[in-house]
N, C-alpha and C positions, 0 to 999 in steps of 0.2 A: 520576377516574383521568385522568392527564395524557395517557397514550398509548392510551386506550380505542379511538379511531377506528382508529389504526394497527394495534392488535392484532386488531380485528374484520376488517380487511382481510387481515391475515396468516392468520388462521384460514380465511377463505374461499379464499385463494390456495393453501393447502396441502391443500385438498380437504375442508375442514370438520372439526369436532371429532371426528366419528366416524372420521376417517381418521388420527388422531394416536394412536400407541401410547404415546409418551413424549416429553418435551422437557426438555432441560437447557440451561444456558448456560455459556460460558467468558468470557474477558475481553472479547470483542468479538462473539460469535456466539450466535444461538439454534440449537441442534442438535436437530432433530426426528428421531424414528424414525417413519416413516409405514407404515401397513399396505399401502397401494398407492401407490407413488411416481408412477405414471402419472396419478393423479387430481390431482396438484399442477399448477398453472399457473405455469410459470417466468417468463414475460413479465409476468404480472400481479403476481407477487411482486416482481420487480425494479423495477417501476414504482411501488411503494409508497413514498411520501415517507418517508425515513429508512432504507430498505433499500439498502445499497451494492451488494450482489451476492448471487447465489444460487450455492452450491457444493454439488455432490452427490458425496460421497466417503465411503468407509469405512462404507457402509450408512446414512449420515445425510443428511438434507436440511437444509443449513445456510443460514441467513440472516445475512449479515454486517451488523451494526448499528453497531458502533463503541462509543464510550465510554458511551452511554446504555443498553447492553444489559441491565444489571441492573434498571433501572427499567422497561424494556419487558417484561422477563420477569415481574416482580412483577405488573404489570397484566394480562399475558397469563394468568397462573395464576389470577387472580380471575375471568376469563371462562371458563376451561376447567373441566371437571369430570372430570378423568382419574381412573380407578381404578388407583391405584398399589399396591393390595394385591397380595400375591404369591400369586395363585391360579394354578391350572393353566388359564389363560385361553385362549380361542380366539385372542386377539390374538397370543399368542406363537407359536401354530401357524401363523397366517396371515401372519407376517412373510415378506417376500420374501427368500430366501436369496441372498447375494452370494458372491463368491469368498472364499477363505480369507484373502487379504490384507486385503480390505475388512472382514471380520469381526473380525480381530485389531485393526485400526486403530480400529474402532468400539468395541470392548471397552476398549481402552486409554484412548481419549479420554473415553469415557463414565464410566469409573471414576476417572480422575485429574483431569479438568477441574474438577469441583466443589470439589476440595480445594486446587487451586493457589493461589487467593487467600489461603487460610488459611496455606499453607506460605510464601508470599511475605511475608505480614504477620509471621509468627513469625520468619522469617529476618531481616527488617529490624529487628525488635525485638532480636534477638541482636547485630546490628551496632551498634545504638544503645547497648546495654550495653557493648560493646567500646570504643566511642568515649568513653563516660563514664569508663571505667576508665583508658584510655590518657591522657586529659587530666587525670586526677586528680580529677574531679568526684564519683566514686563508688568506694569501695573494694570489691574483689571478696571481701573478708572480711566485709563488712557484711551484716546480715540483710535490708536493703532489696535489695541485689544478689541475695541468695539467693532471695528471693521473686520478683523479676522474672525471674531466670534460670529458676526453676521454671515460671513462666507461659509463657515463650517456648519453653522446651524441650519443653513439652507438644505444641506444634505439630508437631514432628518425631518425638518419641518414640512417639506413638500414631498415627503415620501408617497402620499396618495397619488401624486401626479405621475411619478416615475412608474409606479405599479400599475396605474390606470393605463398608461401608454403601452406598457409591455403586455398587460392582460388583453388589450384590444387586439394585439397581434395574435395571441393565443386563441382568442375567440373569433378570429378572422372578421373583425369589424373595423370601423374607422378609428385609427389611432389618435387623431387629433381630438375627436369627441371623447375618447377614453381618457386623454390627459385633461380635457375640460371637466369631466366629472370629478377628477381629483382636485382640480383647481377651485371649483365652485365651493367645495367644503372648506377651503382655506382663504376664502375672500375676507379681507379685513373687516367688512361690515358684519359678516357672520361671527367673526371672532369677538367683535364688540357686543353683539347681541348675547352671545354665550356668557361673556364676562359680566354683563349687566345683571344676569340672573333674574330676569323678569319674564313672566309668561309671554310666549310668542305664538301667534296663530297665522295660518295661511288658509284663506277662504273658510274661516271659522274652525279649522282643524288645528288642534294643538301640535306644535312642532317641538319635539324634545331638544333640550339644549345640550348638545354633545360637542366636545372638542375633538376634531378629526385629525389634527396634525399627528404625524408619526404613526398613522394606522395603516393597516394593510387590507383587512378583510372587507371593509366598506368599499374600497376601490374595486377589488376583484368581483364581489357580488354585484355591484352596480353595473360594471362593464359587461358581466355575463347577461344580465337582464337586458341591458342596452343592445346587445348583439341581436336579440330577437326583435326588439322594438324597432331598431334601425332597419333591419331586414324588411319588416312589414311596411315601414314608411317608404322605403325605396320602391316597394312593389306598387304602392298606390299613388305615388306622387307623379304628376305629369312631367314629361321631359323638359318643358320650357321653364319650369320653376324649380327644378331639382336643386340647382346650385345654392339657393337660400332656404327653400322650404324644408328640405330634408334635415339639415342641421337645426333649424329653428324648432320644428316639431319634436325632434329628439330632445332638445334642451327643455322644451316646454313640458314634456312628459317625464323625462328622467330626473330633472332638477328637483321638483317637489317630491317625486317618488323616493329619491335618495334620502332627502331630509326627513320625510314623514315615516317611511316604512323600512327601507333597506338599511339606512344608517343605524336606527335603533336596534334592528335585528343583529347587525354586525357588532354593535357595541355589546350586546348581551353575550354573543359568542366570544368576543375578546375578553370580557370580564370573566366568563366561565373558564377560559383557557388559563388566564392569570390566576384565578382562584385555585384551580386544580394544581397548577405548577407550584404555587406557594404552599399549598397544603402538603404536597409531596416533600417539599424542601423542609418544612417544619416538622412533619410527622413521620415521614418514611424515607428521608434522604439517605440514611444508612443502608437501605436496601435498594432504592430506586437508582441512585447514582452509580453504584458498582455494576448493577445489572445493565444499565444503559451504556456504561463505558465498555463493558465486555461485548455488547451487541452492536455498538456503533460502527465498527469496521465492516460488519456485514451489511449494515444499512448503506454505507458508502459504496460497497461493492455492487449493490444493485441500484444505486443511484437515487435512493429515496431519502437520504439524510437531509436534503434541502427542505423536505417537508417539515422538519423541526425548526427551520429558520424563523417562520412567523412567531413561534412561541418565544424564541430568544429575543427577537426584535420587539415583540409586544411587551415582554417583561422589562426590557431596557427603557422603553417609552413610558410605561405606566408605573413601574416600581422604582426605576432609576438604576436597576442592576438585574443581571441574570445569574442566579445561583445554581442553575441546573445544566442547561444545554451547552453553554460555553465551557463549563467545568467538565462535563462529560467529554466534550471535544478535545480539551486539553489532555485529559487522561488517555484518550484513545490515540490522539496524534503522536504523543511522545512514546507511547507503547509501540506503535507502528515503526517509528524511527529507530527505537532500540532493537526491535526484532530484526530489522534490516541490517543494523550495525552488527549484531551477533552473527548473522549469516555471512556478512562480508568478511568478518575476521576468522570464521571457521571454515568456510569453503576453500577447496583447492582448485576450483574452477576460476580461471583468471577473468573471464568475461563476467561471470556472476559476481565476483568480488568487486569489480569496478562498478557495476550497476548498483549493487547493494550499498556500497559505501557512499556513492553520490546521491542515491535516493534517500539514504538516512540523513545526510546533511541537508537536503532540501526540506525534509519533514521537520527536522529540528529547528532550522532557521525560519522557514516561511510557513510551516504547518501544511504544506502541500504533500499529502500522503499517497496520492494515487500511484506515483512511480514505485514507491516502496510496497504498496498494497498489491498492485497488479503485476508489477515486474518481478517481485521477490517473494513476499510472504504468502499471498494467495496461490501463487504458482507452485511453491514448495509445500503448501498446506500446513505442515506442522508449525512453522513460525507463527501462523495465525493463532494457534492455541496459546503460544507463549505470550503474544500480544494481548489476548483476551485475559489471561491470568494477571499480567502486569497492569492492564487497564482497570480490572476489578479491584486489585489491591490499592492502586492509587485512588480509585473512587471512594473506597472506604475511608482513607485518610482525608480526602478532600471534604467528605461529608462532616467529619469531625472538626475540620478547620473552618467550616462555614465559608468556603471560598466564594467570592462574588466577582463577576465581570461587569464592567460599567459601560462598555461599548460593544457593538456587534462587529467582531473581526475574527479572523481565523487565529486560534491560539498557537503560539510558538515563541521562540526566544526573541525574535525581532518585534513581537507585538506584546511584550511584557507590560508596557504601560497601560494596556487595557484593564489591568487589575487595580488601577488607581482612580480615586475620586477626590473631590475637595475635602471630604471628611474621613475617608477610609483608604487604607493602603494594604493590599493583599499581595504585593509583588513577592515578598519573601515566602509567603505560603505557596504561591504559584511555583516558585523555584523548588520548594520542597517536593511538590507534586511531580515536577519534571524529573527530579533526581530519583524519587521513589519509583515512579513508573519505569524509568530507564533501567534501574538496577534490578527490579523485580522481573521485568520482561527479559532483560539480557540473560539473567540466570535461568529463568524458565525455558527460554529458547535454546540456550546452550545445553541444558540437561535433556530436554525433549529431543533435540537434534532434528535432523532432516536428511532426506535422501539426496546426497550431493550429486547434481547432474554431471555426467561425464563430459569432459572437455573434448569436443570433437577435434580440435586442432591437435591435442596431445595424442588422441587415438590414431589420427592420420599419420602423425610423425612416427609413432611407435610401429605402425603397420609398415611404413616405408622402410624403417630401419630393419625390421624383421625380414622383409622381402629382400633387402640388400644383403643381409646376413646369409639367407638361404642361397642366394645366387653366388656369393663369394666363398662359401664354405660347404663343401660336400661332407666334410667331417668336422666335428667340433670337439675341442679338448676341454675337459672339465678340470678345474684347478683345485688344489688342496685347500681345505677350509682352516687348516691349523698347522703349526710347526710341530714336528715330532718324528716318530718312526712309523713308516707305512707298513701295514701287514695285510694279509688276506682276510676278508671279512668272514670267511667260513671258519676262521680260527677263534672268533670272539666267543665269550662265554654267555651267549644268549641265543637259544635255538631259533627264535623268530628271525633275527637278523642273519644268523649263520646259515640257515636253510635257504635263503634267497626268496622266501615266499613273499616278502614285501617288495622285492626288486633287487637288481644287482647293485653292488656298491663297493666301498673300500672302508678300511678301518685305520685309525691313526692313534698311536700311543702318544698323547700330547706332552710336549716339553714346556709349553707355555699356556697359561689359562686364557687364551683368546681365540674366538671364532670369527672367521672372515668370510665374506661372500665369495663363493667359487666362480661367480660370473655375474653379469648384469641381469637384473630381474626384479620381481616384486615379492614382498613378504605376504604369503598367503595363510600362514598359520603361526600362532604364538600360543604359549601355555602359561597358566598362572605360576607354575613351578619354574619356568624359564630354563628348563633342562633340554629343550629341543626347539627347533624352529623350522618352518616349512617355507619353501621358495618356489616360485614359478619363474624359470629362467627364460631369457629371450630366445633360446633355441628350442623352446617348448618342453624342456625337461622339468618335471615336478620332483623336487629334491627335498629330502628330509635329513637334517643334520641333528643327530642325537648325541648328547654329551653324557658319557658314562653309561654303565649298566645298572638298571634299577634305581637310578638317581632321582626318579620321580618321588621316591620315598623321602627325599630330603626337603620336600615342600618349598623349594626355592632358596634354601639356605646355601650360601656360597655362590649363587648365580646372580648376574646382573644383566638384564636385557637392555640393549641400546637402541633398538628399533621397534616400531609398532606395525601391526597388521595393516596392510595397504600401502606401506611405504615403498617407494622405488629405491633400489640399492644398486651400487656400482661394484664391479669386480674389485676385491680387496678391501671393501668397506667393512669395518668392524661391526659385528652383529651382537655378540654376547661376550661378557667377561665371566670367568669362573675360577674358583679356587681349587687347584689340584690337590693340595694338602688337605683341604677341608673334606673333599670327597673321599680321599683315602682314610682320613681320620674317622669318617662315618662308616667305614668298612665297605666302600663300593669301588668298583673298577672305573677309572676315569677315561677309558678308551672312547675316542670320538668316532662315530660311525656316520658315513654319508651314503644314503641310499637313493637311487633313481627310482621313484615309485612307479612311474609309467614306462618301465624298461621295455615293455612289449610294444610300445609305439615306435621303437627304433629298430632298425635292422641289426645294429650292433651296439652293445654297451660293453666295452672292453677295459678292465682295469689295466693300468700300465705295468703293474706287478703281476706277471704271469705265473711265476713259480710260487706255489702255495707255501713252500717251506722257507722262502726268503723274506727278508725285511730290508728296508732302506730308509735312510734319513731324508726327510722332505721339509721344505719350507712352504709357508702359505703362499699360494700363487703358482707353485710348481704343477705341471701337468700330471694328473693322477688317473684320469679316465678319458676314453675316447668314445664319442657318440656319433653314430652314422645312420 
């Protein structure tokens, strides 16, 4: 098993196998239901190599894994020996009860998440058929088309069956009976009864004629009620007849109850959701879509974005398209990708750059944003704000374009066909949104910036070099930053520098308008006027190189700075260009002064020119001071 070690660490981090009630996975996460969440060690889980984040929401303990989650799940299930039989177990009784909101989210995600890859695959298959017929590669009258259409239609037509099966696992009841409740609503005879549009009665009670294919809520609600009915029947049924009496009585009670009561209630809920969603689309899309697009990454971060899936699936099933949830997901996904891209191009941390760029590519191509979200944007915080801004801007444009998705699948470049139907094509508009979300987010993230994490490898390397330097050099020679004539700093026409109050140093009358690094170090200070530059050298000397006397008054005229604050520089690297004639023309002294600001930190700071009355010619790189 490729992920055996990782899975063993995960089991230990969540409190051991005995603490796991159930586990499922979605496209990027392992979703555990734990018996006692307090037994899980969050920090241990987050430190597992391959785990991006721990999220506790909706009654689930979620580990964000990324693209390899399915392979990790497969290896995990080989190590676990979970009893998923649907008994009246103590596990179910011992589950920690959360609030009603968490419970609903847990039920929805647990029931729908396992079916989403199947729905996405069937949806993309339908789009493939559409493209083949539009391009003339396949006739929709051919038997080949009919066979393929039958195959891909099955993905959506029998949705109640998949959801019923998964919901039974969530409610800890019989999964075969959960699937049965989904199947009974799809029986060919019931389909004929509905299509006949004639009144139908059961024991004199009117049965509403409702088409249940491609629905979710009926299956979830029916299986929830069934979990209690089945538990009661198990308790009262004699052991010798359990094998047939338990399922028969469950069918006898739940079948009519589903058609007469639960189905109509679910249908009202579904119609209400559809009505509200379409009302928002037609009347408040300009506000609702941008707000949802800005908030969507935070919903993903706490794992409740799947709660919006039923709305999207319901809209596609009833309206034929989703103009809200998939549109919001497109704006958000592309913004997360762009924010991660901006980080990757701006950071100086090699590990972060590699993670950010690969995460951006994953989000752009497949719409899988968790690596970018948890590994980059949420970790650095500020890129999340850039993604929210970009998502909201893209949401405004999307609402004007009246963008529509025609299948339920994760929006990204590879799923662009999701915006095509037999009568409408929104692919170009979707590309517009991708471009707008990317540009707006990239600019916002770049401007807002972020605290670039220190590269630990570089710190260790620098510390080692510094230690080697200290061991190899009891004394260190500081080199001239310019070509010219060396003179005693006490002779310069500036009392602050001449008095030594700022530290010991040297002065150079420059013969060339170039300043070079006196040794290896990092730029610690720059100025808008570019007349001076501060350095922290590898020997711990804090050096100020000041070009001219009172040249700050020139406000940068005649100066060109070649490095930025934070840059690492090497001995002899050019730092500043300046125009000697321009300085003199402005009436200022062009003398270059180099001061060791922290002179008191050294036992000795000795200029090589000891006689105050002497001068000598020097070149950049010549030894002009000794530090000890």
